[in-house]
Phi, psi and omega in degrees: 000151180299158178274006180297136181231025176291149179304318184298319179295313178301318176298315182301313184284347188289344187203168171306154181298323180049231185255027181300144175294159175298329179283358174278351179284124174305138183093345184255116174254198183294317183292310180292324176305316179296315181296319177296319181299318178297335182267005177095012182247075184273337184240153177305322180294332179288325180281333178291325174302319178295318173304318175294323173298338178272015177061035178059026177274111182301315182292319181293322177293315177307309184301314183296311184291333176287318182285312184279332187238355175082022178291149173273176186295326178290317179298317181297315182294316180300308181297316181296316182293324179296316179293319181298317178294316181298316183301316183296324182279324192245348182253000000 
């Protein structure tokens, strides 16, 4: 698991994704959350699905979210690492 200790990361890792909002994903705030929602990614599980479609490749997912959704490098890294750690813990 990542060494990240933010409250948002701990809450995200504490349980299955379930029906969490896109804004519950580490690295995703209001602005990026709105962009992702407009692109059809309203729930954390839909964005996790995109991560899976990237073959759980952290760099590929980071590139996608930066190019397609305008995430900065920190946001992209936080979201990708959260999904990688979540997948390792729950899948």
